[in-house]
N, C-alpha and C positions, 0 to 999 in steps of 0.2 A: 364209690369213694373217689376222691380226687386229692391230689397233693401238689404243692408248689415247692420245687426244689430251688434253693437259693444258697448263695454264700454271702459273707458279710459285705463284700464289695464287688458286685457283679461287673464284669468287664463290659464296657460300652453302655451301661445303664446306670444312671445316678439314682440308685435305690438302696442306700446303706441300711443295714439291719444290724443291731447290736448282737453281742455274743451271749449265748446261754439262754436258759429259761428262767423266768422269775420264780422266786420261792413261793409266792402266792399261787401261781399257775400250777406248780408241782403239787402243792398241798391240795388244791381243789381237784386235781386229776386223781390223786390217791383216794380222796373221798368218793369220787364218782366210781372208781374201780371197785371200791368196797361195797357200794350200793348195788352195782350190777352183778357182782360175784360175792354174795353174802357169806359163802363158805370160807372165804379168806379171813384169817384172823389178823387184825391189825397188830403190828409189832409195837409192844409197849415202849413208852419213852425210856430212853437209856439214861442212866445216871453217870455223870462225869466222875472219873477217878480223882481222888483228892490227894494222891501220893505226891509228896514234895521231894523230887529228886533234884539235887543241886548239881548242875554241871557247869564246868568252866566254859561259858558260851564263847565258842571260837568265832561264831559269825560276826562280821563287822569288826574283826580284831584290829584292823588298821586304825580304827578310831579309838579303840579301847586300850591299846598298848602303846608304849613309847617307841620312838624310832630306834632307840638303842636295843630295846627288846626284840624288835622285828629283825634287826640286823644280826643280833646274837642267835636268834632261832634259825635264820637262814644259814649262818656260818656253821651251826651244828649239823645241818643237813647236807650242804654242798661243799663246805670248806671255806677258807678265808679269801679265796680268789673267785671272782664272778664277772662274767661279761654279759651285757645286754646290748643287742643291736636293734637299730630301727631302720627298716627298709621302707622308705616312704615314697609316695608319689606326689604329695602336695605339702607345702610348707606348713599349712594349717594343722595337718595331722601330726607332722614331725614335731612341731612346738608343743602340741597337746600331750603327746606321748612322753617327750623329754620332761616336761613339767611334772607329770604324774610319777614318773620313775624317781625323780629327785624328791618329790613330796612324800611318796610312800616310804622311801628308805631314809628320809631325813638327811639329805645330802646338801652340800654347799651349792645353792642355786646360782651363784655368781659365775661358776665355771661354765664356759661355753666352748663351742668348736665341734667339728665333726668327730673328733676323738678326745674324750675327756677321761681322766682318771681321778676317782674320788677315794681318798684314803681315810678310813676310820679305824678305831681300835678293834672293832669287830670284823670289818669286812673291807676289802679293796675291790671297788667296782670299776670296770672299764665300760664306759658308755660310748658307743660308736653309732654314727649315722651314715646312711648311704642311700642314694637314689635307687629305686628298684629297677628302673630302666626296662630292658626287654624281658627280664625275668617275670615282670608283672603282666605281660601280654597274654592273650587267650591262646588256648591250644587249638590247632587246626587238625581235625581228624580227617584223614584222607580216605577212609572207607565210606561206602555208600550209605550205611545206616547212621552216619553222623555220631558214632559212639567212639569214645577214646579207648584205644587199645594199650596193651602193655608197651608196645613200641613207642607210642606217643608219650607215655609217661616217662619212659627211659630217656627219651630225647631231652625233655625238660630237666630231668634229674642230672643228666650229663652237663647241661648248660649251667645248672646251679653249682656243680662241682668245679666247672671251669672258672666260674666267677668268684667263688668263695673258697678260701683256704680251709682245710680241715681244722676244726677248733680243738685245742688241747684243754683249755679251761672250760668249766661248766658254762654253757652259753645258751641264752634264750633270745629269740629273734621276734620282734614285733613287726608285723608285715601289714602295710596298707594295700588293700586290694579292692577292686570294684565289686559291687554287690552282685549276687547271682543273676539278677534280671538283666544286667548289663550285657552279659555274654550271649544272650539268645537273640536271633538264631544263627548269627554269622560265626561266632567263635564259642569256645567252651571254657568254662571256669577252670583256671589252673591251680586252684587251692590245694587239692590233694596231691598233685604232682610236685608242687612247691614244698609241701610238708614232707614228702618222702625225700626230696632232694636235700632239704635242710637237715633231715635226720641222718642222711648218709654223711654229712659233714660234721655231725656231732652237735646239732642245734635243735632244741625243742622250739616250737613256734606257736604264735598266737596271732590271729588276723583281726583287722579292724577295717571298717568302711568309712569313707569320708562322710556320707550321709546315712542316717539310720534307715534300715530297710523297712518299708511299709508292706505289711502283709495283711491278709484278710482278718486274722485273729486280733489285730490291733487297731482296727478302724475306730476312729473317735477317741483314741487314747493318746495322750501326750507322749511322744517319743522322747527317749533320753537324749540329752544334748551331747555334743562331742566330748565335752569335759568329763561327763559321767561315763561315757563309753570308753574313753581313754583310760580312766581309772579301772574300770572293769577289765579291760584288756591287760593292764599291768598286773592286777591281782590274779587273773587267770593264768598268766605266764608264771607267776610265783607258785600257783597251784601245781603246774606241770613240773616244777623243780621238786615237788613233794613237800611244799611248805606247810607246816603247821606252826602257829605262833607259840604253842606250849604243849606239853603232854596232856593227854585226855585224863580228866579226873571226874569222878562221880561220888557224891555222898547223899545219904538219905536224910533229908532235913528234919531235924528234931530239935526244937528250941532254937537258940541263937547259933549254936556251933555246928550242929549236924554230926552224923556218925557214918562211918564206913558200913556198907551193907554187903560187902563181898571181899573175899581175899584179894590181895594185890600182889603183883600186877594182874590185870585182866587181859588175857590174850584175845584179840579180836580178829576173826577170819571172815572172809566173804568170798562168794563165788559168783561169776558172771559169764554168760555165753555171748560172745560178739558174733553178729551175723556179718560175714565179710562181704556179702553182696550189697553194694550200696543202693539203698532205696528199693530193693527188690525182695520182698518177704516171701515170694513164691519159690525162690531158690535159696534155701537155707544152707549155707556153708559155715557152720558155727565153729568158733574158736574159744576154748575155755581159758579164763584168766582168774587167778586167785589173788587175794589181797591179805596182807598181815600187818597189824600194828598192835601195840600194847600200851596200857595206861601208864607205863613208866618211861615212855619215850615219845618223841615227836616225829619219829621217822616212819614213813610209809614204804612198804615193800610189796613187790609183785612177783608172781611166778606163773609160768605158762609152759605148755609143751615145748620142749627144746631148750629151756633154761635149766641149767644144772643146779641152780641155787636161787635163793631169794635175792632179787635185785632191788635197788632203790627205785622209787617211782620214775625218776628221770631216766635212769639207765634202761628201765623196762620199756618206756615209751620210745626211746631211740631204737632199741632192738626190734620192737614191733613195727616201727616205721620203716625199717630196712627190709622187711620181708618181701621176697620176690613173689608177688601175687600171680605172675604169669606161670610159674612152675610149682606153686604151692598146691599140694593135693588136699582133697577133702579129708577131714579128720573123722574117723568112724565113731559110732556111738560107743563101741567097746573101748576105744582109746580115750574118749572123753571120760567115761566111767573109771577107767584105770587111773587117769590123772587125778580125779576126785579122791579115789581110794588111796592113792599114794599120799596126798596131803593129809588125809585123816590119819593114816597109819603112822606117818613119820613126824607130823607136826602137831595136829590138833589133840589127839588122845594123849601123847606124852606130856603136853603142856599142863594138864591137870586142872586148869581153870580158864576155860575159853567160852567166848560167845561167838557163835557161827551165824551169819546172816545169808539168806538165800532168797532171791526173788522167784516165787513159784512159777508164774507163767513163763519166765525166761528159761527155767532149768528143768521143769518137771518132765518134759518129753525125753530127756536123757537121764533123769533121776526119778523113777516112778514113785519112790517112797514119798515124794513131796505132794502127790495127789491127795485130795481130801479123804478119799476112802481107804488110802493105804498108809496114811500117817499112823504110826504106832509108837507111842512114847516108851514102850518097854523094849523095843528092838529097832535098831537103825541098820539099814542096808543100802548099798549103792547099786550093785549089778543084779543081784539075785536075792529074793526074800529068804532063801535057805542059807545064805551066807552073809553074815554081818556081825554086829556087836549087840550084846544084851545091855540092858540099862546098867548092870553092875560093872560093865567094861567102860562106861562113859562117866567115870567119876569127875565131877567138876565141870562137865560139858553142858552148855545150853545151846539149843538151836532154835532160831526164830525164822519163820517163813513170812515173807511179805507178799501182798497182792495189791494191785491198784488198777486204775483204768476202768474199762467196761465190765470187769469181773466183780466189782464191788459196787454197792449202791451209793447214791449221793445222799447227803444228809443236811438238815438245817435245824435251827433252834425253834422250839415251840414252847412259849412260856405258859404258866398256869392260867394266865388271863387270855390265852389263845393268840397272843401276839407272835407273829412269825419274824424271825431274824436270823442273823448269822450266829454261829457258835464255834467253839474250838476246844481242844483238849482230847483226852483219851476216854473212850466209852467202852464198857464191857458188853459185848453182844452175844456171848456164849461162854461156856466153861473156860475155854482157852482161846477165845476169839475176841479181839479188841479192834476198835476202829479209832484211828488217829486223825484228827481234823486240825489243820493248821489255821492260825489266825489269817486275816486278810493280808496279802502281801502289799508292798508299796504300790504296785500297779493297779490295785483294786481299792485304794483308800477312798476314792471318790464314789465308790458304790455304797450307798448309805442304806439304812433301814427302810427309808422311804421307797427305795427301788425294790427292796425285798417284798414289799406289800403293794406293788404296782403291777398290773397285768402287762404282759408283752403287747397285747393289742392296743393298750392305751399309750404306750411309749415304745414303739418298735425300734427306735434308734438307740435306746438306752442299753448299756452294758449290764447284763444280768448274770455274769459268771459267779461261781462260788469256788472256794478252795476245794481241791480234790480230797476224797476220803481214802485213806490207806488202811488196809486190813493187816493187822499184826497178830500172828499166831505163835506164841511160845510153845513150840511142838515138843521139845525135850527140855526138861528142867531137872533140878536136883531136889532131893527130899527136903521139905521145909521151905522151898522157894515159893514166893507169892507171884503168880503169873502177872498180876497187875503191875508189880514193880518192874519186871523185865520188859513188859509192853511199854510202860512209861519211859523207861531208859532208852529203848529203841526209838520212840517218838522224839525224845530229846535230841537224839543224834541227827534228826532232820534239821536241827538249827546249829550245825557245827561246821559249816563250810566257811573258811576265812574269806573267800573271794565272793561271798554272797550274803547279803544282809538278812534275807527272809528264809523261811523254811524251804528246804528242797523237798521234792516229792519222795525221793528215796532217802534212807538214812545215809550219813556221810560215807561209810565204806562202800556201799553199793553205788552211790552217786559217783564216787571216784572211779569205780570200775566201769560204769556206763560211759564215762567220758574217755576211756581208753579207746573206744570205737573210732575216735578222730584219727588215730594212727594205724588202725587195723584195716578199716574199710578201703576198698579199692574201686576204681572204675571198672566197669564190665565192658568187654569188647563184644 
């Protein structure tokens, strides 16, 4: 046997190859496997669930709501005073960011200057611009291994503190910084050190590059222009404030009006384990974070070990960004389990009407109940199977486990006429196992049905990617609940990120928790 190893854009060799395997190749491969191993029983075609859950689609909300509504929602989350700073390196990026801040919040575009104050009935915004100067320079690690240490980070944090006054108002900083490839091998990217320094001064931060980064996964794809990336940066900064344009709402579509299918408000909880070791999966130093929101509010709250109460999303990011990674000790499995147990005991069970979301691969090593063979709808436990809660103790509680990536299969559409194509929706694969497939995102709109039915060998440069499949398992439900309804609801939550137009891979609460890693991860010495 022989194999050729390649990546999409091999260094030094102009031999580009598109991403993914074509749907026709996958289909033919499955047929061949079935012929070689006839004992395998082909999985029957799955039927798409037709449950119509109407959700207020928060995705792309900048275009769907008025500027007044956006300012009002932001005021409810952070108050009526807000500061946004632009630390720029080039005038081109400065102008693009200023334009998008003004456009997104519907402000008076005629006001100019390095410091501008925009007053509206809903919100007073201070927009300030400043050249990044030496703060944007790379870090110079003095150790032999060329790795940044806590001392290197502390030095840049001190420089940020010396340059910027501590912010009293809720403040977000948009930072122009060179792409990661620029810093190798002479200097080291200062992004994480800058984020930590800005957090110490009370600033959440979002970074943007002058030029879009070209990586192997995007070869042959039209990169977003600066205007689009500037808008994304502004929206992502609003996300870090905890911005939701309105409260979450779901109804079960029946006729023209639709009806509620659950008691309100619905309390939504989610758990995530952050690996503090940046880019090093072999050294797992995990840090648990929990999220809470409910359908009667647009406020997102977080809690983690060391926080005595639920904090707003912005406050939690700042606290996490200030963690001293040099002195931070590893959290034991017992303490992680104790943290989960505390949230269940103090918040989830007393709420009486909750939906709990957990990513299985992310959490099951520290929460064995989430493993396939140990999930028991009649009894939930965290630390020990002998100690936990019976189903009668979990009145009103639903728990849904998510899986994705290499642990779940890929899927495609197969018509009655044998035509192979893309598909989307929620499909039932077992009694309580569902697969959620998102429609093609904007970056895949040029991937047509023709490509689905074209072999890779015929068009090696074509992009043959398909949307990822997410496994949704409603593991704990209430009597009378339809598992398909709750699986569909969770799938709908993949289309509820205001800063993102397409489906996210994870449902919104888990997606928000995964992004917390930006503030928790540290350089390793």
